[in-house]
N, C-alpha and C positions, 0 to 999 in steps of 0.2 A: 504494500500500500504506500503510495507516495505521500510525503510529508507536505508538499506544496499543494496549493489549490488552483494552480494554473491549469487551464484546459489544454490537454495535449492531444494532438491529432497525429496518428501514425500513417504514413504514406509508403507505398511500395516503390523500391528502386526499379529501374528498368523501363521497358517499352510502355507499360501501362501508365506510368507517371505522366507522360506527355498527353495522354487522353484525359487524365483525371484533373490536371491543373486548370484547364479552362473552366470546368464546372466549379472547382473550389473558388476560383477568383470571381466567377459570376455569382456565387453564393455569398461573397462578401469577405473572404479571407485572402490576403495577398502576402506572400512571404517576403522577407528581406532580400535584398539584391544578391547576397551571397548564395542563396538557394539555387540560383540559375547559373552559378559559376561552375563549369565542368571541372575546374582544377581544385575546387574546394573539397576537403576531406572531412568537413564537419558533418555531423549527423543530426544536430538539433539547431533549429532556426527560429528567430523571432518573426512575428508577423505585424501587419499594420493594426492589428487588434490587440489592445492591452489585455494581458492575461491569457493569451492564446499563443501556443508555440507549435511547431511542426517537427516531428522526427521522421527521418528517412531511413528505412530499414529494408531488409530482404522481404520479398512478398510473403514467404512462409512465416516470417517472424511477426508480421503485423497482427495476426490473430492472437499470437501468444502475448504480445504487449497489451492488447486490449483485454483479453480474457483475465489476465492477472492484475489489471488495474494500473499498469505502468502508463498506459494511454487510455483516454476516455472514449475517443472516436478513432476510427480507422477506415481504410479502404482495402478490401480483400476480395479475391475471386471466390466464387462459390465452390471451386475445386478445393481451395484451402479450407473453407468452412466444412465441407463434407469430410475431408481427411481428418481434421482434428475434432470436429463435433463438440466444441466447447459449450457447455450449458450456460456459461457466464456471458455468452455473446448473443446479442439481439441484432438482427440484420433487417432494418426497416425499409431499406430502399435499394432497388436495383438501379445502378447508375447508367446502365445501357452502354457502357464502353468496355473495351478489352474483350470483345466477343470472340469466342473460339469454341472448340469442342474437345471433350475428353474421349479418346477412342482406344480401341484395341487394334494393333497393327502387327503385321507379320511379313516375311519375305514374299515378294510378288510371285515367285515361282510356286509357293505353297498354296496360294489363295484359290486357284481354280478347282482344286480337289478337296478343299477344306470346307467344313460345315460347322459353324459355331454352336449350332443346336445339338451337336453330337459330342461336344467336349465333356469329359468327366473329370479330368485332372490336367493341369497345365502349369508350366513354370513361366513367370512373367517378370520382366524388369520394369521398374516404375519408381517414380518419386512419390507415389500414392499407395503404399502397401495396405493401409487400413481400408481405404475406400475400395481398392481393387478386391480385397478379400470379401468385403460385404457384398459387392456387386455380384461376384461369382457364386458366393454362398447362397444368395437368394435364388439362384438357378440350379442349385444342387451341384455346383462345380467346385472342386477343391483346387484352390490356387496357391501355389508356392511362390511367394513374392520375394524378389531380390531388389532391395532398395538401392537406387542410384540417385545422386544429387544432380547429375547432368549427363550429357552425351548418351542418353538412353537409347538412341537410334543405333548405336554401335553394338549393342548387346547381341542381336542375332548374328551379325557378320562375324563376331569374334567367338561364337559358340557358347555364350553365356546362357542363352535361352533362345527359344524360337519366336516368342511374342513379347510385345511391349504394351504398356498402357501409358499414354502421354497426351499432352495438349497438342492440338493441331489447329492451325489457322488457315493457311492456304494449301497445305499439303506438300509444299515444295521440299521441305526437309525430309519428309518420308520418302518422296520420290528420289531425291538425291542419294539416299542410302538404300535404295532397292526395296523399300517397304510399301505396303498398301494398307489402307484402312479396311478392316473387316467387320467391325462392330462399333457402334456409337454408344457411349455410356451416358453422357450428359452434355447439355449445352451449358457453356460457361460465360459468365460476365462478371464485371466488378460490382461489388455491393458496398454500400455504406454500412459500417458495423459500429455498435456501441457496447460499452460495458454495462451490464444490467444494473449493477449496484450504483454506478455513477448516474445512470438515468433516473434511478429511484431517488437518489439524494440531491440531484441537481436537475430535476425534471424540467423546470422552466427554461434554464439555460440550454441544456442539450436538446430538449424538444424543439426549442426555437431554431437551433442550427439545423436540425433535421428538416424542418419545414423550409428553411432557406434553400437547402440543397435540393429538396423535392421540387421547389419552384424553378430552380436552375435547370434541373433535368427536363422539366416540362417545357421550359422556354427553348432549350436546345433541341428537343424533339420537334417542337413546332416549327423551328427554323429549318430543320432537315426536311420535314414534310412539305413545307411551302417551297 
């Protein structure tokens, strides 16, 4: 539990950050100039709002920071939320950015003669072992999961396993590594998440920011439709 009462927003590093920042700014929070400096190694930044700061962490860590109260609000993909399944997290808003899909993929030469409906046991490389096991267990399939933090697409080529579970956007990375999608597990997008205890104790403040970003998402969607 933090000793300060500053409102902390946890944002994910990487590609999705570029899609999230316009919504954050439209909702009324603008980080200090150092936030946009690619040479900066800082992880915590002030904003134009007194009493609000931003921390920039790995996408998987956003949920942990929020669940344990180190941050009050965050942005995380529902892939991360499904993997960790923290009861301390409430996800009130789909931000509609960072869209991709979580899939099962295998070598292209295997796919023509393969039928996922006939699987009973398989070995899978993935960043999402808990989610993967739950998905296959629901179908009565025993999944042996090998956890990797990156370069998951290399696993079949190097003989680690024959199938992977990973995020796919365009499918170009799969194709470049001789893999094809054979089953879709879930559609993925970025969600605004909050710590349940913080929401209860600071309902007016945090609830107000949720509504600001809800309005920002609605305005952005309207612009895209028009």
